[in-house]
C-alpha positions in Angstrom: 31.6 -14.4 18.1 33.2 -13.4 14.8 32.4 -10.2 12.9 30.9 -12.1 10.1 28.2 -13.7 12.3 27.3 -10.4 13.9 26.3 -9.0 10.6 24.7 -12.1 9.2 21.0 -11.5 9.0 18.5 -12.9 6.6 17.0 -10.7 3.9 13.6 -10.8 5.7 15.2 -9.6 8.9 17.0 -6.8 7.1 13.7 -5.7 5.5 11.9 -5.6 8.8 14.7 -3.6 10.3 14.8 -1.2 7.4 11.0 -0.7 7.6 11.2 -0.1 11.3 14.1 2.5 11.0 13.2 4.2 7.7 9.5 3.7 7.5 8.5 6.2 10.2 5.8 8.5 8.9 6.0 7.0 5.4 2.9 5.9 3.5 1.7 2.3 3.7 3.0 1.7 0.2 6.5 2.1 1.6 6.2 -1.1 3.6 4.4 -2.9 0.8 7.1 -2.1 -1.7 9.8 -3.3 0.7 8.0 -6.5 1.4 7.4 -7.1 -2.3 11.1 -6.6 -3.2 12.1 -9.0 -0.5 9.6 -11.7 -1.6 10.7 -11.4 -5.2 14.3 -12.0 -4.1 13.4 -15.0 -2.0 11.3 -16.4 -4.8 14.2 -15.9 -7.3 17.2 -16.9 -5.2 16.0 -18.5 -2.0 16.1 -17.3 1.6 19.7 -16.6 2.6 21.7 -14.3 4.8 22.4 -11.0 3.2 26.1 -11.7 2.9 25.5 -15.0 1.1 23.9 -13.4 -2.0 26.4 -13.1 -4.9 26.6 -11.9 -8.5 24.9 -15.0 -9.9 22.0 -14.4 -7.5 21.8 -10.7 -8.7 21.6 -11.9 -12.3 19.0 -14.5 -11.5 17.0 -11.8 -9.6 17.2 -9.5 -12.6 16.0 -12.2 -14.9 13.2 -13.2 -12.6 12.0 -9.6 -12.5 12.1 -9.3 -16.3 10.2 -12.6 -16.6 7.5 -11.2 -14.3 7.0 -8.4 -16.9 8.8 -5.5 -15.1 10.3 -2.9 -17.4 13.9 -1.8 -17.1 13.2 1.2 -14.8 11.1 -1.0 -12.5 13.8 -3.6 -12.4 16.4 -1.0 -11.5 14.2 0.5 -8.8 13.5 -2.9 -7.1 17.2 -3.9 -7.3 18.3 -0.6 -5.9 16.0 -1.2 -2.9 17.7 -4.5 -2.2 21.1 -2.7 -2.4 20.0 -0.3 0.3 19.6 -3.3 2.7 23.3 -4.1 2.4 24.5 -0.6 3.5 
């Protein structure tokens, strides 16, 4: 097994793992926010493994969020959540 395949999980799997590890004793809105950010990403760019998303996907994601009517600070917040998944 190569190192790349060990770390290759889908964005949905990453969100579930993040919620399980970081969502302990957090309000229900924590999970809803995480799931929403994930669904926006999948709607905008398709369901992929985390390592497959690239700069073009990030730009499409940003444009998708803006088209949904999110203001700049909300776009930044949602994108920063997705960045937490890659760490």
